[in-house]
DODREN-550507 format. One record per residue: residue number from 1; x, y, z negated of N, C-alpha, C in turn. Coordinates in Angstrom, 3 decimals. Atoms other than C-alpha are relative to their C-alpha. Example, Ala and Ser with C-alpha at 12.3 -4.5 7.8 and 13.67 -1.06 7.14 Angstrom:
REM residues 2
<site nr="1" n_px="0.890" n_py="-1.190" n_pz="0.000" ca_px="12.300" ca_py="-4.500" ca_pz="-7.800" c_px="0.900" c_py="1.200" c_pz="0.000"/>
<site nr="2" n_px="-0.820" n_py="-1.190" n_pz="0.060" ca_px="13.670" ca_py="-1.060" ca_pz="-7.140" c_px="-0.770" c_py="1.090" c_pz="-0.730"/>
This chain:
REM residues 80
<site nr="1" n_px="-1.275" n_py="-1.021" n_pz="-0.604" ca_px="-61.630" ca_py="137.888" ca_pz="-180.816" c_px="0.024" c_py="1.585" c_pz="0.209"/>
<site nr="2" n_px="-0.212" n_py="-1.441" n_pz="0.230" ca_px="-62.366" ca_py="141.570" ca_pz="-181.555" c_px="0.707" c_py="0.312" c_pz="-1.381"/>
<site nr="3" n_px="-0.762" n_py="0.499" n_pz="0.576" ca_px="-61.338" ca_py="140.451" ca_pz="-184.664" c_px="1.463" c_py="0.014" c_pz="-0.215"/>
<site nr="4" n_px="-1.579" n_py="0.023" n_pz="-0.659" ca_px="-58.120" ca_py="139.427" ca_pz="-183.325" c_px="0.618" c_py="1.591" c_pz="0.743"/>
<site nr="5" n_px="-1.003" n_py="-1.110" n_pz="-0.737" ca_px="-57.317" ca_py="142.519" ca_pz="-181.400" c_px="0.254" c_py="1.559" c_pz="-1.631"/>
<site nr="6" n_px="-0.230" n_py="-0.059" n_pz="1.054" ca_px="-58.221" ca_py="144.214" ca_pz="-184.658" c_px="1.397" c_py="0.246" c_pz="-0.651"/>
<site nr="7" n_px="-1.317" n_py="0.447" n_pz="1.238" ca_px="-55.390" ca_py="142.697" ca_pz="-186.564" c_px="1.035" c_py="0.960" c_pz="1.108"/>
<site nr="8" n_px="-0.912" n_py="-0.480" n_pz="0.079" ca_px="-53.336" ca_py="143.829" ca_pz="-184.276" c_px="0.902" c_py="0.964" c_pz="0.685"/>
<site nr="9" n_px="-0.272" n_py="-2.012" n_pz="0.153" ca_px="-53.599" ca_py="147.230" ca_pz="-184.008" c_px="0.702" c_py="0.580" c_pz="-1.583"/>
<site nr="10" n_px="-0.978" n_py="-0.679" n_pz="1.038" ca_px="-53.364" ca_py="147.416" ca_pz="-187.418" c_px="1.358" c_py="-0.197" c_pz="-0.180"/>
<site nr="11" n_px="-1.740" n_py="0.899" n_pz="-0.221" ca_px="-50.374" ca_py="144.947" ca_pz="-187.042" c_px="1.284" c_py="1.748" c_pz="0.433"/>
<site nr="12" n_px="-0.895" n_py="-0.936" n_pz="-0.914" ca_px="-48.651" ca_py="147.739" ca_pz="-184.369" c_px="-0.162" c_py="0.737" c_pz="-1.174"/>
<site nr="13" n_px="0.175" n_py="-1.922" n_pz="0.990" ca_px="-49.604" ca_py="150.732" ca_pz="-186.671" c_px="0.936" c_py="-0.020" c_pz="-0.824"/>
<site nr="14" n_px="-0.294" n_py="0.505" n_pz="2.484" ca_px="-48.511" ca_py="148.879" ca_pz="-190.097" c_px="2.071" c_py="0.482" c_pz="0.711"/>
<site nr="15" n_px="-1.225" n_py="0.114" n_pz="-1.126" ca_px="-44.919" ca_py="148.610" ca_pz="-187.214" c_px="0.827" c_py="1.565" c_pz="-0.591"/>
<site nr="16" n_px="-0.407" n_py="-0.831" n_pz="-0.138" ca_px="-44.864" ca_py="151.765" ca_pz="-186.291" c_px="0.201" c_py="0.825" c_pz="-1.881"/>
<site nr="17" n_px="-0.031" n_py="-0.761" n_pz="1.534" ca_px="-45.370" ca_py="153.737" ca_pz="-190.249" c_px="0.647" c_py="-0.521" c_pz="-0.298"/>
<site nr="18" n_px="-0.518" n_py="0.501" n_pz="0.525" ca_px="-42.986" ca_py="151.399" ca_pz="-190.963" c_px="2.264" c_py="0.695" c_pz="0.175"/>
<site nr="19" n_px="-1.069" n_py="-0.605" n_pz="-0.892" ca_px="-39.938" ca_py="152.679" ca_pz="-189.065" c_px="0.268" c_py="1.258" c_pz="0.008"/>
<site nr="20" n_px="0.126" n_py="-1.668" n_pz="0.378" ca_px="-40.819" ca_py="156.171" ca_pz="-189.518" c_px="0.785" c_py="0.207" c_pz="-1.574"/>
<site nr="21" n_px="-0.219" n_py="-0.479" n_pz="1.112" ca_px="-40.377" ca_py="155.557" ca_pz="-193.047" c_px="1.242" c_py="-0.177" c_pz="-0.445"/>
<site nr="22" n_px="-1.634" n_py="0.664" n_pz="0.320" ca_px="-36.796" ca_py="153.341" ca_pz="-192.676" c_px="0.693" c_py="1.578" c_pz="0.276"/>
<site nr="23" n_px="-1.229" n_py="-0.685" n_pz="-0.697" ca_px="-35.685" ca_py="156.701" ca_pz="-190.310" c_px="0.296" c_py="0.899" c_pz="-1.490"/>
<site nr="24" n_px="-0.345" n_py="-0.513" n_pz="0.804" ca_px="-36.812" ca_py="159.049" ca_pz="-193.194" c_px="1.501" c_py="0.005" c_pz="-1.292"/>
<site nr="25" n_px="-1.552" n_py="0.239" n_pz="1.582" ca_px="-34.454" ca_py="157.157" ca_pz="-196.514" c_px="0.788" c_py="0.569" c_pz="0.877"/>
<site nr="26" n_px="-1.442" n_py="0.115" n_pz="-0.983" ca_px="-31.997" ca_py="156.775" ca_pz="-193.443" c_px="0.829" c_py="1.269" c_pz="-0.616"/>
<site nr="27" n_px="-1.089" n_py="-1.533" n_pz="0.590" ca_px="-31.592" ca_py="160.287" ca_pz="-193.749" c_px="0.120" c_py="0.842" c_pz="-1.134"/>
<site nr="28" n_px="-0.092" n_py="-1.211" n_pz="1.010" ca_px="-32.479" ca_py="161.440" ca_pz="-196.764" c_px="0.906" c_py="-0.554" c_pz="-0.922"/>
<site nr="29" n_px="-0.971" n_py="0.903" n_pz="0.747" ca_px="-29.865" ca_py="158.711" ca_pz="-198.017" c_px="1.815" c_py="0.593" c_pz="0.770"/>
<site nr="30" n_px="-1.087" n_py="-0.761" n_pz="-0.987" ca_px="-26.989" ca_py="160.459" ca_pz="-194.622" c_px="0.112" c_py="1.770" c_pz="-1.473"/>
<site nr="31" n_px="-0.402" n_py="-1.661" n_pz="0.365" ca_px="-28.015" ca_py="164.139" ca_pz="-196.476" c_px="0.280" c_py="-0.405" c_pz="-1.289"/>
<site nr="32" n_px="-0.697" n_py="-0.506" n_pz="0.898" ca_px="-26.791" ca_py="162.822" ca_pz="-200.138" c_px="0.690" c_py="0.134" c_pz="0.056"/>
<site nr="33" n_px="-1.483" n_py="0.123" n_pz="-1.237" ca_px="-23.998" ca_py="161.008" ca_pz="-198.500" c_px="0.851" c_py="1.334" c_pz="0.140"/>
<site nr="34" n_px="-0.220" n_py="-0.848" n_pz="-0.126" ca_px="-23.218" ca_py="164.750" ca_pz="-197.430" c_px="0.277" c_py="0.876" c_pz="-1.534"/>
<site nr="35" n_px="0.198" n_py="-0.700" n_pz="1.277" ca_px="-24.070" ca_py="166.390" ca_pz="-200.541" c_px="1.485" c_py="-0.501" c_pz="-1.043"/>
<site nr="36" n_px="-1.111" n_py="0.417" n_pz="1.498" ca_px="-21.764" ca_py="163.816" ca_pz="-202.546" c_px="1.312" c_py="0.613" c_pz="0.555"/>
<site nr="37" n_px="-1.500" n_py="-0.371" n_pz="-0.732" ca_px="-18.748" ca_py="164.524" ca_pz="-200.060" c_px="0.453" c_py="1.321" c_pz="-0.446"/>
<site nr="38" n_px="-0.225" n_py="-1.370" n_pz="0.080" ca_px="-19.026" ca_py="168.354" ca_pz="-200.487" c_px="-0.138" c_py="0.091" c_pz="-1.427"/>
<site nr="39" n_px="-0.503" n_py="-0.514" n_pz="0.935" ca_px="-19.071" ca_py="168.216" ca_pz="-203.740" c_px="0.603" c_py="-0.731" c_pz="-0.718"/>
<site nr="40" n_px="-1.263" n_py="0.068" n_pz="-0.034" ca_px="-15.962" ca_py="166.441" ca_pz="-204.012" c_px="1.486" c_py="0.367" c_pz="-0.011"/>
<site nr="41" n_px="-0.894" n_py="-1.849" n_pz="-0.301" ca_px="-14.172" ca_py="169.088" ca_pz="-201.909" c_px="0.169" c_py="0.908" c_pz="-1.449"/>
<site nr="42" n_px="0.014" n_py="-0.893" n_pz="1.504" ca_px="-15.270" ca_py="171.352" ca_pz="-204.065" c_px="0.753" c_py="-0.185" c_pz="-1.412"/>
<site nr="43" n_px="-0.799" n_py="-0.475" n_pz="1.264" ca_px="-13.916" ca_py="170.041" ca_pz="-206.870" c_px="1.814" c_py="-0.552" c_pz="0.072"/>
<site nr="44" n_px="-1.273" n_py="0.667" n_pz="-1.629" ca_px="-11.121" ca_py="169.011" ca_pz="-204.727" c_px="0.762" c_py="1.080" c_pz="-0.160"/>
<site nr="45" n_px="-0.698" n_py="-1.442" n_pz="-0.456" ca_px="-10.014" ca_py="172.729" ca_pz="-204.162" c_px="-0.369" c_py="0.522" c_pz="-1.370"/>
<site nr="46" n_px="-0.251" n_py="-0.629" n_pz="1.179" ca_px="-10.938" ca_py="173.790" ca_pz="-207.616" c_px="1.339" c_py="-0.325" c_pz="-0.911"/>
<site nr="47" n_px="-1.119" n_py="0.603" n_pz="0.762" ca_px="-8.092" ca_py="171.542" ca_pz="-209.164" c_px="1.274" c_py="0.647" c_pz="0.691"/>
<site nr="48" n_px="-0.722" n_py="-0.360" n_pz="-0.995" ca_px="-5.856" ca_py="173.168" ca_pz="-206.477" c_px="0.387" c_py="1.041" c_pz="-0.394"/>
<site nr="49" n_px="0.056" n_py="-1.141" n_pz="0.237" ca_px="-6.281" ca_py="176.203" ca_pz="-207.227" c_px="0.311" c_py="0.603" c_pz="-0.735"/>
<site nr="50" n_px="-0.723" n_py="0.268" n_pz="1.030" ca_px="-5.748" ca_py="175.505" ca_pz="-210.911" c_px="2.099" c_py="0.049" c_pz="0.233"/>
<site nr="51" n_px="-0.860" n_py="0.229" n_pz="-0.038" ca_px="-2.976" ca_py="173.951" ca_pz="-209.761" c_px="1.832" c_py="1.220" c_pz="0.274"/>
<site nr="52" n_px="-0.354" n_py="-0.624" n_pz="-0.062" ca_px="-1.540" ca_py="177.220" ca_pz="-208.892" c_px="-0.056" c_py="1.274" c_pz="-0.920"/>
<site nr="53" n_px="-0.160" n_py="-1.014" n_pz="1.575" ca_px="0.118" ca_py="179.592" ca_pz="-211.754" c_px="0.640" c_py="1.592" c_pz="0.901"/>
<site nr="54" n_px="-0.558" n_py="-1.565" n_pz="0.531" ca_px="1.078" ca_py="183.516" ca_pz="-211.452" c_px="0.455" c_py="0.730" c_pz="-0.741"/>
<site nr="55" n_px="-0.435" n_py="-0.553" n_pz="1.712" ca_px="3.190" ca_py="185.385" ca_pz="-213.538" c_px="0.535" c_py="1.451" c_pz="1.068"/>
<site nr="56" n_px="-0.793" n_py="-1.237" n_pz="-0.243" ca_px="4.432" ca_py="188.809" ca_pz="-212.814" c_px="1.111" c_py="0.760" c_pz="-1.570"/>
<site nr="57" n_px="-0.888" n_py="-0.283" n_pz="0.784" ca_px="8.022" ca_py="190.085" ca_pz="-215.015" c_px="0.675" c_py="1.034" c_pz="0.558"/>
<site nr="58" n_px="-0.446" n_py="-0.796" n_pz="-0.241" ca_px="9.580" ca_py="192.392" ca_pz="-215.146" c_px="1.821" c_py="0.019" c_pz="-0.373"/>
<site nr="59" n_px="-1.514" n_py="-0.024" n_pz="0.337" ca_px="14.008" ca_py="192.861" ca_pz="-214.404" c_px="0.440" c_py="0.552" c_pz="0.372"/>
<site nr="60" n_px="-0.897" n_py="-0.893" n_pz="-0.409" ca_px="16.341" ca_py="195.249" ca_pz="-214.025" c_px="-0.854" c_py="1.160" c_pz="0.453"/>
<site nr="61" n_px="0.226" n_py="-0.615" n_pz="-0.913" ca_px="13.507" ca_py="197.552" ca_pz="-213.156" c_px="-0.506" c_py="-0.061" c_pz="0.844"/>
<site nr="62" n_px="0.747" n_py="0.085" n_pz="-2.002" ca_px="11.689" ca_py="195.536" ca_pz="-210.063" c_px="-0.880" c_py="-1.810" c_pz="-1.332"/>
<site nr="63" n_px="0.863" n_py="1.069" n_pz="0.083" ca_px="8.929" ca_py="193.924" ca_pz="-210.546" c_px="-0.456" c_py="-1.219" c_pz="0.698"/>
<site nr="64" n_px="-0.377" n_py="1.237" n_pz="-0.812" ca_px="8.655" ca_py="190.368" ca_pz="-209.977" c_px="-0.763" c_py="-0.635" c_pz="-0.179"/>
<site nr="65" n_px="1.258" n_py="1.077" n_pz="0.329" ca_px="6.283" ca_py="187.856" ca_pz="-209.073" c_px="0.253" c_py="-1.391" c_pz="0.657"/>
<site nr="66" n_px="-0.080" n_py="1.365" n_pz="-0.325" ca_px="6.273" ca_py="184.407" ca_pz="-209.342" c_px="-0.895" c_py="-1.277" c_pz="-0.271"/>
<site nr="67" n_px="0.726" n_py="1.538" n_pz="-0.513" ca_px="4.489" ca_py="181.509" ca_pz="-207.679" c_px="0.192" c_py="-1.222" c_pz="-0.703"/>
<site nr="68" n_px="-1.352" n_py="1.295" n_pz="0.556" ca_px="4.705" ca_py="178.065" ca_pz="-209.436" c_px="-1.635" c_py="-0.662" c_pz="1.052"/>
<site nr="69" n_px="1.013" n_py="1.030" n_pz="-1.097" ca_px="2.383" ca_py="175.727" ca_pz="-206.765" c_px="1.394" c_py="-0.917" c_pz="0.580"/>
<site nr="70" n_px="-0.017" n_py="0.773" n_pz="0.081" ca_px="2.958" ca_py="172.447" ca_pz="-207.704" c_px="1.465" c_py="-0.469" c_pz="-0.326"/>
<site nr="71" n_px="-1.019" n_py="-0.185" n_pz="0.484" ca_px="5.836" ca_py="172.373" ca_pz="-210.179" c_px="1.215" c_py="1.193" c_pz="0.922"/>
<site nr="72" n_px="-1.131" n_py="-0.032" n_pz="0.013" ca_px="8.398" ca_py="174.777" ca_pz="-207.881" c_px="-0.591" c_py="1.267" c_pz="0.067"/>
<site nr="73" n_px="-0.268" n_py="-0.843" n_pz="0.219" ca_px="8.982" ca_py="177.927" ca_pz="-208.278" c_px="0.444" c_py="1.066" c_pz="1.405"/>
<site nr="74" n_px="-0.821" n_py="-1.610" n_pz="-1.710" ca_px="8.574" ca_py="181.141" ca_pz="-205.128" c_px="-0.115" c_py="1.312" c_pz="-0.838"/>
<site nr="75" n_px="-0.743" n_py="-1.434" n_pz="0.340" ca_px="9.840" ca_py="184.422" ca_pz="-206.146" c_px="-0.063" c_py="0.821" c_pz="0.874"/>
<site nr="76" n_px="-0.834" n_py="-1.964" n_pz="-0.354" ca_px="9.441" ca_py="188.231" ca_pz="-204.935" c_px="-0.237" c_py="1.186" c_pz="-0.194"/>
<site nr="77" n_px="-0.488" n_py="-0.967" n_pz="0.266" ca_px="10.687" ca_py="190.617" ca_pz="-205.401" c_px="0.054" c_py="1.189" c_pz="0.546"/>
<site nr="78" n_px="1.014" n_py="-1.194" n_pz="-0.232" ca_px="8.891" ca_py="193.964" ca_pz="-205.368" c_px="0.750" c_py="1.375" c_pz="-0.782"/>
<site nr="79" n_px="-0.203" n_py="-1.138" n_pz="1.043" ca_px="10.436" ca_py="197.440" ca_pz="-206.014" c_px="-0.806" c_py="1.041" c_pz="0.260"/>
<site nr="80" n_px="0.978" n_py="-1.013" n_pz="-0.779" ca_px="8.919" ca_py="200.201" ca_pz="-206.312" c_px="0.860" c_py="1.543" c_pz="-0.929"/>
């Protein structure tokens, strides 16, 4: 009888330990996934920044600043 009680206690203890391990693993997995998502976002942001181009030209004594964003020219005329 005592032996059975000991086994039952041990089983309960093991079950609780295993549940804690599973929870920790889940948390680790979530953290890894979150980190991966953030890295992907950073990569995408980097690509967007590369797409934007900026040129400065002088025409007729005026400075022209041309922004090329997604193949659309947007220009600013600045005169000094």
